[in-house]
C-alpha positions as CSV (number, residue, x, y, z in Angstrom):
1,M,-126.2,-6.6,-79.1
2,S,-123.3,-7.1,-81.4
3,Q,-122.7,-10.0,-83.8
4,Y,-119.3,-10.9,-82.4
5,S,-118.7,-14.3,-80.9
6,M,-118.2,-14.7,-77.2
7,I,-117.0,-17.8,-75.4
8,V,-117.9,-18.0,-71.7
9,Q,-116.1,-20.7,-69.7
10,W,-115.9,-21.5,-66.0
11,S,-112.5,-21.3,-64.4
12,E,-112.2,-23.5,-61.3
13,E,-108.8,-21.9,-60.6
14,D,-110.2,-18.4,-60.7
15,G,-113.7,-19.1,-59.4
16,L,-115.0,-17.0,-62.2
17,F,-116.6,-17.2,-65.7
18,L,-113.9,-16.1,-68.2
19,V,-114.8,-14.4,-71.5
20,T,-112.9,-14.8,-74.8
21,I,-113.8,-13.0,-78.0
22,P,-112.4,-15.1,-80.9
23,E,-112.5,-12.3,-83.5
24,F,-110.3,-10.1,-81.2
25,S,-107.8,-12.9,-80.3
26,D,-105.0,-11.5,-82.5
27,R,-105.3,-8.0,-81.0
28,V,-106.3,-8.5,-77.3
29,I,-104.9,-10.7,-74.6
30,M,-107.5,-13.4,-73.8
31,P,-109.5,-14.0,-71.8
32,C,-110.5,-10.4,-72.0
33,T,-112.9,-10.1,-69.1
34,H,-114.8,-12.1,-66.5
35,G,-117.7,-12.3,-64.1
36,K,-118.8,-13.9,-60.9
37,T,-121.9,-15.2,-62.8
38,R,-122.5,-16.2,-66.4
39,E,-124.8,-13.2,-66.8
40,E,-122.2,-10.8,-65.4
41,A,-119.5,-12.2,-67.6
42,I,-121.7,-11.8,-70.7
43,R,-122.5,-8.2,-69.8
44,H,-118.8,-7.5,-69.3
45,G,-118.0,-9.2,-72.6
46,E,-120.5,-6.9,-74.4
47,E,-119.0,-3.9,-72.8
48,V,-115.5,-4.9,-73.9
49,I,-116.6,-5.5,-77.5
50,E,-118.2,-2.0,-77.6
51,M,-115.1,-0.4,-75.9
52,Y,-112.7,-2.0,-78.4
53,L,-114.8,-1.2,-81.5
54,E,-115.2,2.5,-80.4
55,S,-111.4,2.7,-79.7
56,W,-110.4,1.1,-83.0
57,E,-112.8,3.3,-84.9
58,A,-111.6,6.5,-83.2
59,E,-107.9,5.5,-83.9
60,G,-108.7,4.7,-87.6
61,E,-107.7,1.1,-87.2
62,S,-109.4,-1.8,-89.1
63,I,-112.2,-3.5,-87.3
64,P,-112.4,-7.3,-87.4
65,E,-115.4,-8.8,-89.1
66,P,-117.8,-10.8,-86.9
67,R,-117.7,-14.6,-87.6
68,L,-121.1,-15.6,-88.7
69,L,-122.5,-19.1,-88.4
70,K,-123.4,-20.6,-91.7
71,I,-125.7,-23.6,-91.6
72,A,-125.6,-25.7,-94.8
């Protein structure tokens, strides 16, 4: 599993769980994927993270750093 952040939110309008990846927000239209269940949305989110990282690496583009939680 990657170290990237993933926000999963229910959308009443869509009737789906929507996934946003904060580290990718300046490069990818958000939300970037969805699922009928929270588990499905998370699985799709992990697939999207992997897909974008592989694509950016293959194209020689910079890869955003994961945001890590620091507890004081």
